C-alpha positions in Angstrom: -58.4 95.9 100.5 -61.0 92.8 101.3 -60.0 89.3 99.6 -63.3 87.4 98.9 -62.9 83.5 98.2 -65.5 80.8 97.6 -65.4 77.3 98.8 -64.9 75.1 96.1 -67.0 72.4 97.9 -70.0 74.7 97.5 -69.1 75.4 93.7 -69.1 71.8 93.1 -72.8 71.1 94.8 -73.9 73.8 92.8 -73.1 72.2 89.8 -74.4 68.9 90.6 -77.9 70.4 91.7 -78.0 72.0 88.1 -77.5 68.8 86.5 -80.1 66.7 88.7 -82.2 69.6 87.8 -81.7 69.0 83.9 -82.0 65.3 84.3 -85.5 65.8 85.9 -87.2 67.5 83.1 -88.6 64.9 80.5 -88.1 65.2 77.1 -90.6 65.9 74.9 -91.7 62.8 72.6 -94.3 63.1 69.7 -97.5 60.7 70.3 -97.6 60.1 66.9 -94.4 58.0 66.5 -95.5 55.8 69.5 -98.7 55.3 67.6 -96.2 54.3 64.5 -94.2 52.0 66.7 -97.5 50.3 68.3 -99.3 50.1 64.9 -95.5 48.7 63.5 -95.4 46.1 66.6 -99.0 44.9 65.2 -98.4 44.4 61.8 -95.1 42.5 62.7 -97.3 40.3 65.4 -99.9 39.3 62.6 -97.5 38.6 60.1 -96.1 36.2 62.3 -99.1 34.5 63.5 -99.8 34.3 59.8 -96.5 32.4 58.9 -96.7 30.4 61.7 -100.3 29.3 60.7 -99.0 28.8 57.3 -96.3 26.8 58.4 -98.3 24.7 60.5 -101.0 24.2 57.8 -98.2 22.8 55.5 -97.1 20.7 58.2 -100.3 19.1 58.3 -101.0 18.5 54.9 -97.6 17.6 54.5 -98.0 15.0 56.8 -101.4 13.8 55.5 -99.7 13.5 52.1 -97.1 11.2 53.5 -99.6 9.3 55.6 -101.8 8.7 52.7 -98.8 7.5 49.7 -96.5 5.9 52.1 -98.2 4.6 55.6 -101.7 3.8 53.4 -100.2 2.1 50.6 -98.2 -0.3 52.6 -101.1 -1.2 54.5 -102.7 -2.2 51.2 -99.6 -5.0 51.0 -100.6 -8.4 51.8 -98.4 -11.6 51.9 -101.0 -14.6 51.4 -100.9 -18.4 50.6 -103.6 -20.8 49.9 -103.3 -24.7 49.8 -104.3 -26.1 46.3 -104.7 -29.8 44.6 -102.0 -30.6 42.4 -104.4 -32.7 40.4 -107.4 -35.3 41.5 -106.8 -38.8 41.2 -107.9 -42.0 43.6 -105.5 -43.9 45.2 -106.2 -48.0 44.5 -107.7 -50.2 47.5 -104.5 -51.9 47.7 -102.3 -49.3 48.3 -104.1 -47.5 51.1 -101.1 -48.2 53.3 -98.5 -47.0 50.9 -97.0 -43.6 51.4 -97.5 -41.4 48.4 -96.5 -37.7 47.9 -98.9 -35.7 49.0 -101.1 -33.7 45.8 -101.5 -30.8 48.1 -99.2 -27.5 46.8 -99.1 -24.4 48.9 -98.5 -21.0 46.9 -98.0 -17.6 48.2 -98.2 -14.3 46.9 -97.6 -10.8 47.9 -100.5 -8.4 46.9 -100.9 -4.8 46.6 -104.4 -3.7 45.9 -105.3 0.0 44.6 -108.6 -0.1 45.1 -109.0 3.5 44.0 -107.3 3.0 40.7 -108.8 -0.4 39.8 -105.5 -2.1 39.9 -104.2 -5.3 41.5 -100.4 -5.7 41.4 -99.1 -9.1 42.6 -95.6 -10.8 42.8 -95.3 -14.5 42.7 -91.8 -15.3 44.2 -89.8 -18.3 43.4 -92.0 -21.4 43.9 -90.8 -24.7 46.1 -91.8 -26.6 43.3 -90.2 -27.1 39.9 -91.5 -26.1 36.5 -92.9 -22.6 37.5 -91.4 -19.2 36.8 -91.5 -16.5 39.4 -93.3 -13.6 37.9 -95.0 -9.7 38.4 -98.4 -9.4 37.4 -100.6 -6.5 36.9 -104.4 -6.7 36.6 -105.5 -3.1 34.9 -109.5 -2.8 35.1 -110.1 0.4 33.9 -107.9 -0.3 30.8 -109.0 -4.2 30.8 -105.5 -5.7 30.4 -103.4 -8.2 32.2 -99.8 -8.1 31.8 -97.1 -10.9 33.0 -93.4 -10.2 33.7 -91.8 -13.6 33.5 -88.9 -12.7 35.9 -86.9 -16.3 34.9 -87.1 -14.8 30.8 -87.1 -11.1 31.6 -90.0 -10.8 29.4 -93.7 -9.1 29.7 -96.8 -10.6 28.0 -100.0 -8.3 27.9 -103.5 -10.1 27.2 -107.2 -8.5 27.5 -108.1 -8.9 31.3 -110.2 -12.3 31.8 -112.6 -11.4 34.7 -114.0 -14.9 34.9 -110.7 -15.6 36.6 -109.5 -12.3 38.1 -111.2 -10.9 41.0 -112.2 -7.1 41.2 -109.9 -5.3 43.1 -112.8 -4.6 45.7 -113.5 -8.2 46.3 -109.7 -9.5 45.8 -109.0 -7.1 48.9 -112.0 -8.8 50.9 -110.8 -12.0 50.3 -107.2 -10.9 50.9 -108.2 -9.4 54.6 -110.5 -12.6 55.3 -107.6 -14.9 54.8 -104.9 -12.8 56.7 -107.7 -12.9 59.5 -108.3 -16.6 59.5 -111.6 -16.6 58.8 -111.6 -18.3 55.2 -108.7 -20.9 54.9 -108.8 -22.0 51.0 -108.0 -25.4 49.8 -108.3 -24.9 46.2 -107.8 -26.5 43.1 -106.0 -25.8 39.7 -106.7 -24.6 36.6 -104.8 -24.2 33.3 -104.7 -21.9 30.8 -102.9 -21.7 27.5 -101.6 -18.6 25.8 -99.8 -17.9 22.9 -97.5 -15.0 21.7 -98.8 -13.3 18.6 -96.9 -10.0 17.9 -94.4 -7.5 19.6 -95.6 -4.7 21.5 -93.0 -1.5 20.7 -95.3 1.2 22.6 -95.4 0.1 26.1 -96.5 3.7 27.2 -100.1 3.2 25.2 -100.7 0.4 27.9 -101.3 2.7 30.7 -99.1 3.9 33.7 -99.1 0.7 36.0 -98.3 -1.8 32.9 -95.9 0.5 31.5 -94.1 0.4 34.7 -94.0 -3.1 34.7 -93.1 -3.9 30.9 -90.6 -0.8 30.1 -87.3 -1.8 29.0 -88.3 -5.5 28.4 -89.4 -7.4 25.0 -93.2 -7.2 25.4 -95.4 -9.1 23.5 -98.8 -9.8 22.9 -100.5 -12.9 23.9 -104.1 -14.8 22.6 -105.9 -16.9 24.9 -106.5 -20.8 24.2 -109.7 -22.3 26.3 -109.3 -22.6 29.9 -110.1 -26.4 31.4 -110.3 -27.5 34.6 -107.5 -30.4 35.6 -104.6 -31.3 33.8 -103.3 -30.5 30.6 -101.6 -31.7 27.6 -98.5 -29.3 27.7 -96.2 -28.4 25.1 -92.5 -29.2 24.8 -90.9 -26.4 23.5 -90.4 -22.8 24.3 -93.3 -22.8 26.7 -93.3 -21.2 30.3 -95.6 -21.8 33.2 -96.5 -19.2 36.0 -98.7 -20.1 38.9 -100.7 -17.8 40.5 -103.9 -17.1 42.4 -106.1 -13.8 42.1 -109.3 -16.0 43.1 -110.7 -18.3 45.3 -108.7 -21.1 42.7 -105.2 -21.7 41.3 -104.1 -20.7 37.7 -101.1 -22.1 35.9 -100.7 -19.9 32.8 -98.6 -21.5 30.2 -97.1 -19.3 27.5 -95.9 -20.7 24.2 -94.1 -19.1 21.4 -94.6 -20.3 17.9 
């Protein structure tokens, strides 16, 4: 009896060969699956591009908005001052060499001109001289109203806009630009005007956005204007406050008296 035996190594090689042959056989793939994958990839790319475009447009629009309402509005703020004569008087010849107080005063204000809205907002700081109050002033040309907020009294006063005293926003802006540039250095004169309180205003929301923001929460009164004259004017002794300000080529002293 003959015993037949096989080499184990040859058996293993045959198995490996079979494995290699199986690995070389490509798997079947559906072409439609590849097409669907490519279409989904393209759709995803388009969505991503569209989203990025929307984000970029949002950034551009938001940046323009912030620039318009913060940078440009800050650029509309001017701090300007003018010199003016306190009063006109003659120095006697025998006192020419005597040192006298100078009649020239200086007033400096902070302006915010909103030309598109037809509004000028003015802040009058605490003056260096006495007998005048700090104030915030709004001139609203579309509504033809002026509002004074006396910061010392914390009271608001409203009166019809006097266009012979207050420059329109466009002209006022041009004047301020010239003053800041040094092309116009006014030495002005002083005008006196007197106002009298007539009645209390309860509905300040009817006075427009800008005056409402100025006067809300404050005691607000309506004023009546008396004749405006040049030079010094006899002053009332009781219940009067004064605000010196300029929004033209001259300075105005507004005297507000309560009956």
